[in-house]
N, C-alpha and C positions, 0 to 999 in steps of 0.2 A: 504493499499499499504506500503510494507516494505521500508526501508532507501534504500535499493539497486535498487529498483523498482521505486523510486521518481524520476520523471522528475527532471531535474536539468536546470535552465534557466539561460542565462546569458543576462543582459541589459546594453547597452553602448549607449552613446552619442559622436557623431563624427562631425568633421567640424565645423562650425560656430555655436555659442551658439544662442538658441532662447527662449524668455519666454514662458513657458509652457512645457518646457522638463521636469522639475521637476515634474509637474502634471501627465506627462506620466510615469515616473519612478515611482512614487509613486502608481500609478493604476497598473503596471505591478507587483510590488513587493507584494502588497496586494492581487491582484487578485489570483497570483500564490501561495500564502500561503494558500488563502481561498480554492484553488483547490487541496490543498496537495501536492505542489511541493515546491522544494527549489528553491530560486533566489538569484543570485550572480550580485552584481554591477562589472563592469568592469571598473575601474577609468582611466581616461586620454584618453580614445577612443582606437584606435588601439595600441596605445602606450602601453597601460596597458594590452593588450591581448598578446602582445610579451614579456613584461618584467616579468608578472605574479606576483608569491610572494603575496604581501600584496596589491597589485592593482586590485586583483580579491578576492572580500571579499562577504562572504554570509551575505543578509540583513534579519533583523526581522522586524516584524510588526511596533515596535515602531522607528526603523532606520529612516523611511521615515514620520514620524511624524513632522509636522510643516514645511514641505518644499513646501507645495501646492501653497502658495503666493509668493515664492521666484523668482526673475529673475534669468536668465543664467542655469547651470546645476550644482549641487552639487557635482555630480559624475566627474566633469571635462571633458575636450575634448582637442584633440591636433592632429595635423597633424602628418603622419608618413609616412615616406619614406621606412622604414623597412619592414612595410608589404606590399609594392608594389612588393617585392622580393619572390620569390617561399620559399626561405630558411625561411624569416620571417613568411611567412603563416604557415610553417611546426612547427616552434617554437611555433607558436599561438597556432596550433591544440594540441601540446603536453602539454600547459599550461591548456586548456581547458580540456583535458582527464583527467589530474592529479587531477581534481575536479569533473569529471563525468559530465561535461557541455556538452549536445549535441544540445542544443536550442539556439538560440540568437534572441533578439530583439535588431535591430540598428536603433537608432533614429539620422538622418542626412539628407545629400543632395544626390545629385545623384552620387557623387564621392564615398562617404560612402557606399551608398546602392549597386552601381555596384561592389565595393570590397568585400561586403558581399556575393554577389551571386557568384563571381569568388572562393571565399573561399568555398562556399558550393560545387560547382562543383568539385574541387579539394580535397574535403574531403576523399573521399575512396582512392585515391591515396597517399596522405598525411599520413593516418594512416599506410598504407602498408610500405611506406618508414620508418615511427617512428618503425614500428615491426622491420623491417629488420635491423635498426641501433641499435636495443635492447632498445630503449628508453620506449616503452611501450610493454605490453604481447599479445600476439595473443586473450588471454581471453578478455583483456580489448578493443581491436579491435572489437571482435565479439558483444560486448555489444554496441558499438556505432557506427552502419554500415553507420549512414547518419547525416548529420548536417540540422537541420531546422533552416530557418530564416523567420522572417518577417521584414518588413520595415516601419517605419513611418517618414514622411518628417518633419524635423524640420528646417525650414528655414525662415526667414524674409520676403524674397523676392516673396512669394507665386509664384515661377516660374515651379512648378512641375506639370506635367499631371498626371491624374488618382484621383486627389482631388481638389475639389473647394477652399479648404483652407489649408495653411500649418502651422503648428505650430509656433507663433510667429509673423504671418503677420498681425494679428488683432491688437496685442499690438503696434507693429511698426507703423501702421497706426494712432492708437491712439497717438502716440509721435508726428507724423508729423502734425496731426491735431492741436494738442494742441499748437504746435509751430507756425504754420500758424495763429491761432486765436490770440495768444499772439502779433505775429509779425504784423498782421493786424492793432490792434487798435494803436500801435506806428506809423506805417506807415501813417495811416490816421491823427493823430495828426500832423506830420510834413508834410504831401502831399509827401511822398517820395514813392520811388518803391525799391522792395525787391526781390532778386533773391535767391530762397530756393533750395539748392541741396540735393537730397535725394538718399538713397541707391536702389540697384534694379540689378546692373550688366545688363544683357540683357533682363530684365524683367521690363516694364513700370508700373505694377499693383500699386506699392507704390506711384508713381508719380501721375499717372492719378486718382486714388481713393483719395490720399490727396488733389489734386486739385479741385476735385469735392466736397470734405467734406469742404474745406477751403474757397470755394468761390473764387479761383484764377483766374486770368485773362488770363492766358495762360500756357502750359504745354508742355514739350519737353520730348517724350518717345523714345526709341530704336525702336519698331516695327512699328512706323507711323512717319518718318521724315517729315518735311514741305514739300509740294507737288511743290512748286515753286523753281527755282534755286536761286533767289534772295529774300529769306524767310525773310532777316534782314528788308528790308523795308516794307514787309508785316505786319510783328510782330510790328514794330514801328507805321505803320498808324493804326493798330486796338487799340494798348494802347493810342495813341494819340486822337482817337476819343472818347475812353473811359472817359478820362480825360476832354474833352470837354462837354461830355454828363451829368457830375457831379461827377464822381468818385474822390474822393480825395486821392485814392492810388492805385498802381499797385503792384500785386503779381505776379510772375512769377515761375514756380515750373519746375526744371530740373532733369530729373533723370541721375545719373551718367553714365550710358552708353548711353545716348542720342547723335544722330550723324545727318548729313544731308543726302541727298539722294545717294551721293557718297561715304558715309561710313566715311566721316571726323568728328571726335568728335566735338560736340557742348558743350563747357564748361560755366560753370557758370560766370568765369571772362570774356568770350568773350562777353556775353550777357550784362554784366554789363556795359563795355566799348562801346558796340554798343548803349545802350540806353542813356549814359552820353552824346556821341558825337552827335547823331543825334536828342535826344529829350530834352537835356540839363536837364535831371532828376538828382535828388540827388539819386542816386541808392546804395544801401548796398547789401552785398553776406552774407548770412548764410548758412553755410555747416553744416547739423545735424549731420552727421557723426554717431559714435557709440551709440550716446545717444538715436537712433532709435532701438538699440538692447537690452538696458538695461533696468532695472526697473522691477517692479512687473508685471505679466501677466494679462490680461485683463479677464473679466469674460468668455468672449467666449473662448479665449485660455485654461482656467481653465478647463471648463466643456466638451470641444471639445476633450484635449488631455487626459483626464480622460478617456473618452470614446474610445478613440483610443487605450490608452495602456491597457485596459480591453480586448477588442476584440483581440488584439495582442496575449495575453495568450491563450485565447479560440482557436485561430488559430494554435498557436503551439502545443496545448496539442492533437488536431485532426489532425496534418498533417502527411504526410505519404512520403516515398522517392520518389514517383512517382509524388507528387503534386508539380506544381511551386511554387516558393516563392511569396508570396503576399504583395502586399503593401495595408496598412490599412490607408484608407482616409475618406472624407467626401464629398459625393456627393449627390446633391439635398437634404440637410438637414439630410442625412442618413448615418451610418457607413457602409462603403463597402470595399469588397475586391477585389482587381484587380491585374493580374499577374505583378509581379514587375517590370520584364526587359521590357515588352511592354510600361509601363509608362517612363521608363528611355529613350527608343528609341524616345517616342513622346516629351519628354522633350528637348532632344538633337537637335530634328529636329527644334524647334523654334529657338534655337541659330544659328543653321546652316542656316536657312532661313534669319535671320537678317545679318549674316556674309557676305552672297552671295548677300545681298541687294535685296531679294525678299520680300519686305514687305507686298504686300498684302497677300502673303501666310503665313508670321509670324503672321499678323493679324487673318486670317481665323484659324491658329492652336492655337491660345489664346483663341478662342471661340467666339459665338454670342453676349454674353452679354457684354464681353470686348469691342467688336466693336460697339454695341449700346450706352456704356457709352461714348466713344471717341466721337461719333457723338453728343450725347446730351450734351457733355462739349462744343463743339465747337458752339452749338447754344446759350448756356447760357452765354458765353464770348463775345458775339456780343456787339458792342457798342449801336447799334439800331436795331429794327427788321427789317425783310425783309418787302416789301410792300405786299399787298394782291394779290394773285395770280388771274391773268386774267380770268374771266369766274366763279369766286367760290364766292358764296354768304356769306358775312360776318355775322357770328353769334354773339349770345350774351350769354356768361356763366356765370352763378353764383357761386362763391366758398364760402362755408360756413363750419363752425366748429359745432360739438355737442358732448356732452359727456364731460368728465375731459380732462383737458390739458395732452398733451402727448409731450415730446420732439421730433422734427422732424416735427412737424405741420408746423412751419414756413417755412422749407426746402421744403415742399411739395408744400406749396402755391407759393412761388418765382419760382419753375420750372414750375408749371402749369400756372402761369400767362405768363412767358416768352416764353414757347412753343406755348401757344395760341396766344398771341399777334404777335408771329415770323410768325405765319400763317395767320395773318391778321384779327383775330377775337377780341372781345372786353370781357374783364372779369370784373364783379361786384363783389366786396367785400362785404360780408355780415357781419356786425358786432354782436357779442354777440349771435351767434347761430341762430336758427331758430326764435329767438325773434326779430331777425333783418328783417326777412321776413314779419313778423307779423306787425311791427312798421315802416316798411319802411325805415330801416336804412341801406343805402346801399351807395357804393361810388366806381367811375370806376378806376379800377387799370391800371396803365401803365408800361412801361419797368423798369423804374428807382425806381417806388414806392416800390419795394421789394428788392432794393439794399442793402447787407448786411443782408438778412433775411436766409442766408443758414446756419448760426452759431449759430442763436437765439434759445433759448429753450423758452419755454411757448406758447402762442398763441396770436400773435398781432392782430389778428381780433377779439379775445375774443371768449369764448364759455361758455356754461352751459347745463344742463342734463334737460332743460326744452323740453318736448313732446306735440307737439301741439295737442289740441282737441277742438271739437265743433266749436265755432265762429272763432278761431284761422285758421282753415283751409280755411275759406273764406277770411280772411285777406291775407292769403298767396297767395291763387288763384289770389286776385285783384293785389297784388303786382308784381306777375310773368306776368299778362298780362299788367300792366301799364308800367312796364320796359322792356317789350317784350324780357323776358328771354327764350332763346332756349334750355337750358339743365342747370343741376346741379350736380357740383361736391360737395360731402360731404366728408371732411376729418375729421374722428372723431370716437367715440365709439358706445356701443351699443344703447344709446339714439338716436344716429344718423341714425343708421341703422332702428330702430323702427319707426322714423319719416318718412324715405324714405319710407318704406313699408307701412305706413299708407297712404301716399301721393298717392302711387301705386295703393292701394287697392281703393281710393276715386276717381278714374278717372272717372266713370261713373256719378258721381254728378258734379265734378268740371273739364270741359275740360281742363282747364289750366294746370292740372299737367300731361295731356297728351304730356309729354316732355321727353327726355332722362335723366336719373339721373343714377350716379354711386357713390357708396360708397368707400372710401379708409381707410383702417383700421388703426386707430392711437389710440392706448391704452395701458397705461403702464401694463394693467392687462392680456394683450394678451388671450383676453377672445372671440375673433369674429370669426364668421364663415368663412370658405373658404380659412383662411389665417393661416399658422403654426407659423408665426412671424408677430406681429403688430408693427407699428411705435412707438417707445417710450419704448417698453419692454426691449430692450437692454441697454438703457441708465439707466433705473429703476434697472436693474439687476447688472450693474457696480456701481450704488450707493450704493447699498446694500452690495455688496462684498467688497468694498472700506471700508464701516462704520464697516463690521465685522472685517476686517484685524486691523483697531483700538481697537476694542473692545478685541481682541485676545491679542494684545500687552499691554492691561491694566491689564490682569490677570495673566502676567508673574511672579509677586511676590506672588502669592497666588493660594491656589486650590480654584477654582470657577466653577460654572455651568452658564452658561448665556442662558436666553430664550430670543429670538429676534422676535418681532412680524413684519411683513412684511405685504404689502398691497395685493391686490389680489381680493378683494370681495369674490365671492362663486367660484373663479378660483385659482387652487394651483400653476400655472406655476412658478411664483415669488419664492413661498417657495420651492419648489422642487428643482428648477435649481440654486438657491442661496446656497440651501444646498450641492447639488453635486459640485458647484464651491468651496465652503467654507471648506469642509470636515466635515460638521455637522453630528453629529451622527444620528439626528433624524430631518425629515421634517413632521410638523402636517398638513394635508391637508384638505380641506372642502370636497373634493370628497370621502375621507376615514373616516372624523370624528375623534374623539377621544373618547376612551372607558377608563374606569377607569382601566382595566387591561393593555391598552397600557402604562398608567402611572405607574403602579406599575412595570412592566417589564422594563421600562426604569429606574426607580429609583433603581431597583435590581441591573442592570448592570452597572450604574453610581458608586454605593457603592462598587460594587466589585473592580472596578478599581482604584477609588480613594483611597482605603484601599491598593492597590498596588504601590502607587506612582503617579497616574495620576494627572494632574494639572489642566486641563481644559476640560470642556464639553460645547459642544454648541448645542443647540436646537433651529430650526427655525419653528415658529408658524403661519400661515396664519391667518388674522384678524379674519375670520368668521370659522374656523375649527370646534368650537364647542361653543354655546351661554353660556354653564355653565362652562366647563373647560376652563376659560379664561387665558390670560398671567400671570395675578395676582394671579389667583388660582392655576396655575401649578407652579409658584415660590413659593407660601407659603407651597405647600405640600413638595416640594423637600426640601426647607428649613428645615421645621420640621423634616421630615424623615432623612434628610442627617446628623443632628446633627453637630457634630464637625468634619465630615470627608471632607465637603466642603461648601462652601458659596454660596448663589445664587443671582443673579442680574437679572434684567429685562432691556430691550432695545427695546421700541417702536419707529422705525424709522420715521413714520409717513411720512409728505410730503415731506422730503428731497428726498424719492425714486423719486418723481413726478418732482422735479425741475432741474435745471442745463442744461448747452447747450447738445444739442444730442449728442451721440457716432457716431462715423465715420459710423458705421454699420447703423446705423438709419438713417443718412443723405443720405446714397447711396442708400438704400431701398426705402426711400421717394422719391428720384429722380427717380428711375426707375418706380415705380408706378404711380408717378404723370404724367410722359409721357405718358404712355399708357393709363392712364384715360383721357387725353386730346385727344388723337388720337381715343378713342372710342366715346367721345362725338362728335366729328368732322366728324366721319364716320357716326355716326347716324343722325346727323344735315343735313348733305349733302344728306342721302337718305331718309330723311323724315320719319325715324323711331322713335318711342318711347319707347325703350326698357329700362327697369330699372335693374341695374345690381350692384354687387359688386365684388371687384376684390382682390387678394390675392396670397399668394405663397403655393401651395399645392404640396407636395413631390419635393418641390426645384423649382418648374416651375411657372411662372405667369399664374394664370388662372383668367378668367371672369366667374361668376355664374350669373345665372338670379335670380331677387330679389325675386320672387315667390317661390324661393327653399328654401328661407332662414328659414321657421318656422320648416322644417324637418332637417336642419343642426344644429339647436340650442336647447339646453336644456333651453327653455326660462324661466322657474320656477326658474333656477340658473344662468340665465344669462351667460352661457358658452357653446362652442360649444361641441358637442357630441363626435367628434374624436379629441382626446386630445394625440397627439405623444409622448408627454414629460411623461406621466403616466407609460410607459413602461419602464423608466430610474430610476423608485423607486428601482428596486432590485439590479442596478448597485450601487448605492449610499449605500444601505445596506450592500453589500458584502465588500465595502471598507472601511465602518466605525463600522461594528460589528465584533469583534473577538473572543466573549465568546465561540463559537462554535468550533472554529477553534484551540484552543490552550489547 
């Protein structure tokens, strides 16, 4: 492609900044270059497109190095009144045509994306006006007959239709959850009440999910105000009973756009005064403000934004004048393309419903999972459970862990216990995995026994990888019979799945196993069947990415190659996704193995770029990628062959990947899965059925699979699922981190 024929793409960030924008900009630039395009950054949003000059600059591959982990947007953002005028848009068109740009990636909110679409619609008229004014030639106009645009939503509020998550929302939720966790400890110490105000405008996503993640006691959101007129008395009564039941603190989360049924704002200060006057509580207010918007992006925001930016360029390259502009988003864990203006219209419909006080419609427009989360939260914050419904038989369920500990296990147990007890059933906690059933180490769990578990890492019930065999099965059967257990919820990893399958297979010998069982996926390795994401894997990924950020900083003063070893056993999820989220040049996976030629090629490329001024190389190696080419071996090889060009260091992250409090994502997923598991066990128990199953997210939807189907869905020899959606992302990582063939 000649220079005249090269596509020239502009990328801009507009509206409020959001963590992850830089990852998207980096992906746009490097994908564009790898596809033979020229990419220009438009600095300061629409102001930059109008002022032109040095605010529209071509970027090279190296210009976007080292920005993946940075918060905010390095190319700036600003509101622009000038762009709202036709004259301003005509000037903007002239500035783009001066550089031959007729493709735009716009990263922003609904106002920014609506403005981009209007610009696209007016483009043919604008360039004709510029020709008539003599500002551009007819030949230039003929070369750029249409403007291609794609939109990516950058908004911490997660308030945009057409995508399940917007850039920055997951990071903002991290900030909120960290704040609630920290405030919760000081609140409990002094038996105080805290009112925490979070952002969100007309969207209650951050408030609701932050309240669920932080184990809060009440939440106010714009879409669903309190149903009663005297909501003040109801809130005070619930919080008072909570204190009487043993809670040492109360946490109330308020969205900044919260209101009552008549549309009157409910403010954090109003709630503070209410609780002080009616309950005599020592109440403090914390307004999180812009701390929610700042800081380094989460692992999820890094890899999601990278995929969105990558796909945006592919869309621009193939777009035509007839094609509607597309929004690049994430739906059901897959990158999707949806007509942009349809998404804008759907987004505004929610705001209109809230403004019109049509709250049921607003909740419907937010989606089913949002409504389910709100109802679940209502159950979890009750001071005491409801009594057993008349005519229903009380059931007894056992909850047990198996496999390695995974952050989010305690969250799932807390939800399972409270939902089951709220339905009038009994939950039996099993200590130390299936050995607890073998040795009859059980105890009854009540409503308050799981207080505070929402935020805890590890596994309070205990866990291990022991798989019962022979005489163990007889002991488990006796325990089930003696304690009259009607169903088992196993929250854990591959060892737990194998054990449940073994119990299911031995039903013809042990009638006691003829009860419903369900497996909830909890493993940092993300190696379980029927679920694209396991509880704990997001936390582990964040731990890895944060460690790599520190490793990168340590290399700033020297030319170094780091080989970072991560967990995963025979599943490469953590290695591949941490590589994508950290910008690593290479991820060595057990699915692909390592050959000597791989190492030679990587070494050759490193030497080439280090000799031209490169300062850092990053390699991620899964712990079981190759039994011979270990992390130590690779480091020694690179050190020897790199000579004086660069130093080599290894970092084996070990169990820090498995520790820590669960991420908001893991807490939310654990909550949703646990609710459905309990519902499943109740349904099975009341119908006297004994189906055994496992649950998970497949194509972004919660699904339940029969346990008998497990063998065909797993590569048992390597303890990993046969369907690994993330393996398709290896090519994206390669395109964004290998440039030898492109320059």
